[in-house]
N, CA, C and O atoms as a GROMACS GRO file, in nm:
protein
  332
    1MET      N    1  -7.308  -5.042 -31.586
    1MET     CA    2  -7.389  -4.925 -31.563
    1MET      C    3  -7.464  -4.943 -31.430
    1MET      O    4  -7.521  -5.049 -31.404
    2ASN      N    5  -7.462  -4.841 -31.350
    2ASN     CA    6  -7.531  -4.854 -31.222
    2ASN      C    7  -7.680  -4.822 -31.236
    2ASN      O    8  -7.726  -4.781 -31.343
    3LYS      N    9  -7.754  -4.841 -31.125
    3LYS     CA   10  -7.900  -4.823 -31.127
    3LYS      C   11  -7.941  -4.679 -31.157
    3LYS      O   12  -8.036  -4.655 -31.232
    4HIS      N   13  -7.870  -4.586 -31.101
    4HIS     CA   14  -7.906  -4.445 -31.120
    4HIS      C   15  -7.892  -4.402 -31.266
    4HIS      O   16  -7.974  -4.326 -31.317
    5ALA      N   17  -7.792  -4.452 -31.330
    5ALA     CA   18  -7.772  -4.418 -31.471
    5ALA      C   19  -7.884  -4.479 -31.556
    5ALA      O   20  -7.930  -4.416 -31.650
    6LEU      N   21  -7.926  -4.602 -31.523
    6LEU     CA   22  -8.036  -4.664 -31.596
    6LEU      C   23  -8.166  -4.586 -31.579
    6LEU      O   24  -8.238  -4.561 -31.675
    7VAL      N   25  -8.194  -4.548 -31.457
    7VAL     CA   26  -8.316  -4.471 -31.430
    7VAL      C   27  -8.310  -4.336 -31.501
    7VAL      O   28  -8.408  -4.293 -31.562
    8PHE      N   29  -8.197  -4.272 -31.494
    8PHE     CA   30  -8.180  -4.142 -31.560
    8PHE      C   31  -8.200  -4.155 -31.711
    8PHE      O   32  -8.269  -4.073 -31.771
    9ASN      N   33  -8.141  -4.258 -31.771
    9ASN     CA   34  -8.156  -4.279 -31.916
    9ASN      C   35  -8.300  -4.311 -31.953
    9ASN      O   36  -8.349  -4.264 -32.056
   10ALA      N   37  -8.369  -4.390 -31.871
   10ALA     CA   38  -8.508  -4.424 -31.900
   10ALA      C   39  -8.596  -4.299 -31.893
   10ALA      O   40  -8.683  -4.278 -31.979
   11VAL      N   41  -8.574  -4.218 -31.791
   11VAL     CA   42  -8.652  -4.094 -31.778
   11VAL      C   43  -8.620  -4.000 -31.894
   11VAL      O   44  -8.710  -3.936 -31.949
   12LEU      N   45  -8.494  -3.991 -31.930
   12LEU     CA   46  -8.454  -3.906 -32.040
   12LEU      C   47  -8.517  -3.950 -32.171
   12LEU      O   48  -8.561  -3.866 -32.251
   13LEU      N   49  -8.523  -4.080 -32.195
   13LEU     CA   50  -8.588  -4.130 -32.317
   13LEU      C   51  -8.738  -4.100 -32.317
   13LEU      O   52  -8.794  -4.067 -32.422
   14LEU      N   53  -8.801  -4.112 -32.202
   14LEU     CA   54  -8.944  -4.082 -32.196
   14LEU      C   55  -8.971  -3.934 -32.219
   14LEU      O   56  -9.066  -3.897 -32.288
   15VAL      N   57  -8.886  -3.850 -32.162
   15VAL     CA   58  -8.907  -3.707 -32.174
   15VAL      C   59  -8.883  -3.660 -32.317
   15VAL      O   60  -8.955  -3.573 -32.366
   16LEU      N   61  -8.784  -3.716 -32.382
   16LEU     CA   62  -8.749  -3.670 -32.516
   16LEU      C   63  -8.815  -3.749 -32.629
   16LEU      O   64  -8.791  -3.721 -32.746
   17SER      N   65  -8.898  -3.847 -32.596
   17SER     CA   66  -8.960  -3.926 -32.701
   17SER      C   67  -9.074  -3.847 -32.766
   17SER      O   68  -9.123  -3.749 -32.711
   18ASP      N   69  -9.114  -3.891 -32.882
   18ASP     CA   70  -9.221  -3.823 -32.955
   18ASP      C   71  -9.354  -3.831 -32.883
   18ASP      O   72  -9.431  -3.735 -32.884
   19SER      N   73  -9.381  -3.945 -32.821
   19SER     CA   74  -9.509  -3.958 -32.751
   19SER      C   75  -9.514  -3.866 -32.629
   19SER      O   76  -9.620  -3.816 -32.594
   20ALA      N   77  -9.402  -3.845 -32.563
   20ALA     CA   78  -9.400  -3.754 -32.449
   20ALA      C   79  -9.417  -3.610 -32.495
   20ALA      O   80  -9.483  -3.531 -32.429
   21LEU      N   81  -9.357  -3.576 -32.608
   21LEU     CA   82  -9.373  -3.440 -32.660
   21LEU      C   83  -9.514  -3.417 -32.713
   21LEU      O   84  -9.561  -3.303 -32.716
   22ALA      N   85  -9.582  -3.522 -32.755
   22ALA     CA   86  -9.716  -3.508 -32.809
   22ALA      C   87  -9.819  -3.486 -32.699
   22ALA      O   88  -9.934  -3.452 -32.729
   23LEU      N   89  -9.782  -3.504 -32.574
   23LEU     CA   90  -9.876  -3.481 -32.466
   23LEU      C   91  -9.922  -3.335 -32.461
   23LEU      O   92 -10.030  -3.306 -32.411
   24ASP      N   93  -9.840  -3.246 -32.511
   24ASP     CA   94  -9.876  -3.105 -32.512
   24ASP      C   95  -9.956  -3.067 -32.638
   24ASP      O   96  -9.998  -2.952 -32.651
   25SER      N   97  -9.975  -3.159 -32.726
   25SER     CA   98 -10.042  -3.124 -32.851
   25SER      C   99 -10.193  -3.128 -32.833
   25SER      O  100 -10.245  -3.181 -32.734
   26TYR      N  101 -10.262  -3.072 -32.930
   26TYR     CA  102 -10.408  -3.070 -32.927
   26TYR      C  103 -10.468  -3.207 -32.955
   26TYR      O  104 -10.587  -3.230 -32.931
   27ARG      N  105 -10.388  -3.297 -33.004
   27ARG     CA  106 -10.440  -3.430 -33.036
   27ARG      C  107 -10.490  -3.499 -32.910
   27ARG      O  108 -10.588  -3.574 -32.916
   28TYR      N  109 -10.426  -3.475 -32.796
   28TYR     CA  110 -10.467  -3.539 -32.672
   28TYR      C  111 -10.575  -3.460 -32.598
   28TYR      O  112 -10.632  -3.510 -32.502
   29LEU      N  113 -10.603  -3.340 -32.642
   29LEU     CA  114 -10.708  -3.260 -32.579
   29LEU      C  115 -10.844  -3.286 -32.642
   29LEU      O  116 -10.945  -3.240 -32.588
   30HIS      N  117 -10.850  -3.356 -32.752
   30HIS     CA  118 -10.973  -3.390 -32.823
   30HIS      C  119 -11.055  -3.264 -32.854
   30HIS      O  120 -11.174  -3.257 -32.827
   31VAL      N  121 -10.989  -3.167 -32.911
   31VAL     CA  122 -11.056  -3.044 -32.951
   31VAL      C  123 -11.131  -3.070 -33.081
   31VAL      O  124 -11.073  -3.114 -33.180
   32THR      N  125 -11.262  -3.043 -33.078
   32THR     CA  126 -11.344  -3.061 -33.197
   32THR      C  127 -11.415  -2.929 -33.228
   32THR      O  128 -11.390  -2.827 -33.163
   33ILE      N  129 -11.501  -2.933 -33.326
   33ILE     CA  130 -11.576  -2.814 -33.362
   33ILE      C  131 -11.678  -2.780 -33.254
   33ILE      O  132 -11.720  -2.664 -33.245
   34ASP      N  133 -11.717  -2.875 -33.171
   34ASP     CA  134 -11.814  -2.852 -33.064
   34ASP      C  135 -11.751  -2.793 -32.938
   34ASP      O  136 -11.824  -2.751 -32.848
   35THR      N  137 -11.621  -2.788 -32.929
   35THR     CA  138 -11.555  -2.744 -32.806
   35THR      C  139 -11.592  -2.600 -32.767
   35THR      O  140 -11.624  -2.578 -32.650
   36PRO      N  141 -11.588  -2.502 -32.856
   36PRO     CA  142 -11.628  -2.366 -32.814
   36PRO      C  143 -11.773  -2.361 -32.765
   36PRO      O  144 -11.803  -2.288 -32.670
   37TRP      N  145 -11.861  -2.436 -32.827
   37TRP     CA  146 -12.000  -2.440 -32.784
   37TRP      C  147 -12.012  -2.499 -32.644
   37TRP      O  148 -12.090  -2.450 -32.562
   38LEU      N  149 -11.937  -2.604 -32.616
   38LEU     CA  150 -11.940  -2.666 -32.484
   38LEU      C  151 -11.881  -2.573 -32.377
   38LEU      O  152 -11.930  -2.568 -32.264
   39ILE      N  153 -11.777  -2.501 -32.413
   39ILE     CA  154 -11.720  -2.403 -32.320
   39ILE      C  155 -11.823  -2.295 -32.290
   39ILE      O  156 -11.839  -2.254 -32.175
   40PHE      N  157 -11.893  -2.248 -32.394
   40PHE     CA  158 -11.996  -2.148 -32.376
   40PHE      C  159 -12.107  -2.199 -32.284
   40PHE      O  160 -12.152  -2.127 -32.195
   41LEU      N  161 -12.151  -2.322 -32.306
   41LEU     CA  162 -12.257  -2.379 -32.223
   41LEU      C  163 -12.212  -2.398 -32.079
   41LEU      O  164 -12.295  -2.390 -31.988
   42PHE      N  165 -12.085  -2.422 -32.057
   42PHE     CA  166 -12.034  -2.434 -31.921
   42PHE      C  167 -12.025  -2.297 -31.855
   42PHE      O  168 -12.060  -2.282 -31.738
   43LEU      N  169 -11.978  -2.196 -31.928
   43LEU     CA  170 -11.959  -2.064 -31.870
   43LEU      C  171 -12.088  -1.986 -31.853
   43LEU      O  172 -12.096  -1.899 -31.766
   44LEU      N  173 -12.190  -2.016 -31.933
   44LEU     CA  174 -12.316  -1.942 -31.926
   44LEU      C  175 -12.378  -1.947 -31.786
   44LEU      O  176 -12.401  -1.841 -31.728
   45PRO      N  177 -12.406  -2.064 -31.729
   45PRO     CA  178 -12.463  -2.063 -31.593
   45PRO      C  179 -12.361  -2.020 -31.488
   45PRO      O  180 -12.398  -1.966 -31.383
   46THR      N  181 -12.233  -2.043 -31.515
   46THR     CA  182 -12.131  -2.004 -31.418
   46THR      C  183 -12.125  -1.853 -31.404
   46THR      O  184 -12.103  -1.802 -31.294
   47VAL      N  185 -12.143  -1.781 -31.512
   47VAL     CA  186 -12.138  -1.635 -31.508
   47VAL      C  187 -12.274  -1.575 -31.476
   47VAL      O  188 -12.283  -1.483 -31.395
   48LEU      N  189 -12.379  -1.628 -31.537
   48LEU     CA  190 -12.511  -1.569 -31.519
   48LEU      C  191 -12.576  -1.608 -31.386
   48LEU      O  192 -12.660  -1.534 -31.335
   49GLY      N  193 -12.538  -1.721 -31.330
   49GLY     CA  194 -12.597  -1.765 -31.203
   49GLY      C  195 -12.580  -1.662 -31.092
   49GLY      O  196 -12.679  -1.620 -31.033
   50PRO      N  197 -12.457  -1.620 -31.062
   50PRO     CA  198 -12.439  -1.518 -30.959
   50PRO      C  199 -12.507  -1.385 -30.993
   50PRO      O  200 -12.554  -1.316 -30.903
   51LEU      N  201 -12.512  -1.348 -31.121
   51LEU     CA  202 -12.580  -1.224 -31.158
   51LEU      C  203 -12.729  -1.232 -31.130
   51LEU      O  204 -12.790  -1.135 -31.085
   52ILE      N  205 -12.788  -1.347 -31.158
   52ILE     CA  206 -12.932  -1.365 -31.132
   52ILE      C  207 -12.959  -1.362 -30.983
   52ILE      O  208 -13.054  -1.299 -30.939
   53VAL      N  209 -12.876  -1.431 -30.905
   53VAL     CA  210 -12.893  -1.430 -30.759
   53VAL      C  211 -12.877  -1.289 -30.705
   53VAL      O  212 -12.952  -1.248 -30.616
   54MET      N  213 -12.779  -1.215 -30.756
   54MET     CA  214 -12.757  -1.079 -30.712
   54MET      C  215 -12.878  -0.990 -30.743
   54MET      O  216 -12.917  -0.908 -30.661
   55ALA      N  217 -12.937  -1.006 -30.861
   55ALA     CA  218 -13.054  -0.927 -30.898
   55ALA      C  219 -13.173  -0.961 -30.808
   55ALA      O  220 -13.246  -0.871 -30.767
   56ILE      N  221 -13.192  -1.088 -30.778
   56ILE     CA  222 -13.303  -1.129 -30.691
   56ILE      C  223 -13.284  -1.073 -30.551
   56ILE      O  224 -13.379  -1.021 -30.491
   57LEU      N  225 -13.163  -1.082 -30.498
   57LEU     CA  226 -13.137  -1.030 -30.364
   57LEU      C  227 -13.151  -0.878 -30.360
   57LEU      O  228 -13.202  -0.824 -30.262
   58TYR      N  229 -13.108  -0.810 -30.464
   58TYR     CA  230 -13.123  -0.664 -30.470
   58TYR      C  231 -13.270  -0.626 -30.469
   58TYR      O  232 -13.311  -0.535 -30.397
   59TRP      N  233 -13.349  -0.695 -30.549
   59TRP     CA  234 -13.492  -0.668 -30.556
   59TRP      C  235 -13.559  -0.698 -30.422
   59TRP      O  236 -13.644  -0.621 -30.377
   60TYR      N  237 -13.522  -0.809 -30.358
   60TYR     CA  238 -13.582  -0.849 -30.231
   60TYR      C  239 -13.556  -0.744 -30.124
   60TYR      O  240 -13.648  -0.703 -30.053
   61PHE      N  241 -13.432  -0.701 -30.110
   61PHE     CA  242 -13.399  -0.605 -30.005
   61PHE      C  243 -13.451  -0.465 -30.037
   61PHE      O  244 -13.479  -0.387 -29.946
   62ALA      N  245 -13.463  -0.431 -30.166
   62ALA     CA  246 -13.521  -0.302 -30.203
   62ALA      C  247 -13.670  -0.298 -30.165
   62ALA      O  248 -13.718  -0.198 -30.114
   63MET      N  249 -13.741  -0.407 -30.192
   63MET     CA  250 -13.883  -0.414 -30.155
   63MET      C  251 -13.900  -0.414 -30.004
   63MET      O  252 -13.994  -0.354 -29.951
   64ARG      N  253 -13.811  -0.481 -29.935
   64ARG     CA  254 -13.817  -0.486 -29.788
   64ARG      C  255 -13.794  -0.348 -29.729
   64ARG      O  256 -13.862  -0.308 -29.634
   65LYS      N  257 -13.699  -0.274 -29.785
   65LYS     CA  258 -13.670  -0.140 -29.737
   65LYS      C  259 -13.788  -0.046 -29.766
   65LYS      O  260 -13.823   0.037 -29.683
   66ARG      N  261 -13.850  -0.061 -29.885
   66ARG     CA  262 -13.963   0.022 -29.921
   66ARG      C  263 -14.082  -0.007 -29.828
   66ARG      O  264 -14.152   0.086 -29.786
   67LYS      N  265 -14.103  -0.134 -29.796
   67LYS     CA  266 -14.212  -0.170 -29.707
   67LYS      C  267 -14.188  -0.116 -29.567
   67LYS      O  268 -14.281  -0.069 -29.500
   68LYS      N  269 -14.063  -0.122 -29.522
   68LYS     CA  270 -14.029  -0.071 -29.389
   68LYS      C  271 -14.047   0.080 -29.382
   68LYS      O  272 -14.097   0.132 -29.282
   69SER      N  273 -14.007   0.152 -29.487
   69SER     CA  274 -14.023   0.298 -29.487
   69SER      C  275 -14.170   0.336 -29.499
   69SER      O  276 -14.211   0.440 -29.446
   70ALA      N  277 -14.250   0.255 -29.569
   70ALA     CA  278 -14.393   0.283 -29.579
   70ALA      C  279 -14.462   0.266 -29.444
   70ALA      O  280 -14.560   0.335 -29.415
   71GLU      N  281 -14.412   0.176 -29.361
   71GLU     CA  282 -14.469   0.157 -29.228
   71GLU      C  283 -14.430   0.271 -29.135
   71GLU      O  284 -14.505   0.304 -29.044
   72GLU      N  285 -14.315   0.330 -29.155
   72GLU     CA  286 -14.266   0.438 -29.068
   72GLU      C  287 -14.333   0.572 -29.101
   72GLU      O  288 -14.343   0.657 -29.012
   73ILE      N  289 -14.377   0.592 -29.223
   73ILE     CA  290 -14.436   0.721 -29.262
   73ILE      C  291 -14.561   0.754 -29.183
   73ILE      O  292 -14.572   0.867 -29.135
   74PRO      N  293 -14.658   0.663 -29.165
   74PRO     CA  294 -14.775   0.699 -29.085
   74PRO      C  295 -14.739   0.734 -28.940
   74PRO      O  296 -14.804   0.820 -28.880
   75GLU      N  297 -14.639   0.670 -28.884
   75GLU     CA  298 -14.596   0.702 -28.749
   75GLU      C  299 -14.542   0.844 -28.742
   75GLU      O  300 -14.568   0.915 -28.645
   76LYS      N  301 -14.468   0.886 -28.842
   76LYS     CA  302 -14.414   1.021 -28.845
   76LYS      C  303 -14.526   1.124 -28.862
   76LYS      O  304 -14.519   1.233 -28.805
   77VAL      N  305 -14.627   1.090 -28.940
   77VAL     CA  306 -14.741   1.181 -28.960
   77VAL      C  307 -14.816   1.200 -28.830
   77VAL      O  308 -14.854   1.312 -28.796
   78VAL      N  309 -14.838   1.091 -28.756
   78VAL     CA  310 -14.908   1.100 -28.628
   78VAL      C  311 -14.828   1.183 -28.528
   78VAL      O  312 -14.886   1.263 -28.455
   79GLU      N  313 -14.697   1.165 -28.525
   79GLU     CA  314 -14.611   1.243 -28.434
   79GLU      C  315 -14.615   1.390 -28.472
   79GLU      O  316 -14.614   1.476 -28.384
   80ALA      N  317 -14.619   1.422 -28.600
   80ALA     CA  318 -14.621   1.561 -28.645
   80ALA      C  319 -14.754   1.627 -28.608
   80ALA      O  320 -14.757   1.745 -28.576
   81GLU      N  321 -14.863   1.552 -28.612
   81GLU     CA  322 -14.994   1.607 -28.577
   81GLU      C  323 -15.004   1.635 -28.426
   81GLU      O  324 -15.069   1.731 -28.384
   82ARG      N  325 -14.939   1.552 -28.348
   82ARG     CA  326 -14.939   1.572 -28.201
   82ARG      C  327 -14.852   1.690 -28.162
   82ARG      O  328 -14.886   1.766 -28.071
   83GLY      N  329 -14.742   1.706 -28.230
   83GLY     CA  330 -14.641   1.805 -28.191
   83GLY      C  331 -14.675   1.942 -28.229
   83GLY      O  332 -14.598   2.035 -28.202
   0.00000   0.00000   0.00000
């Protein structure tokens, strides 16, 4: 038997063995009753973090725009009184 045939047979045995097929099973993923809770705790800040930042930025720029428009109103009143 040549080298290539040996390598091919070894790979074939590994691929078709029970331990290789078990790699796709849940036994190797260590899924427990706590897994959904841990997924939730991971996704909570991942999803809510950008929403909180977006709300803060929206509030900041809304207040900035309101302050800027409040400063412009007296200038318009003075111009209207002159005109």
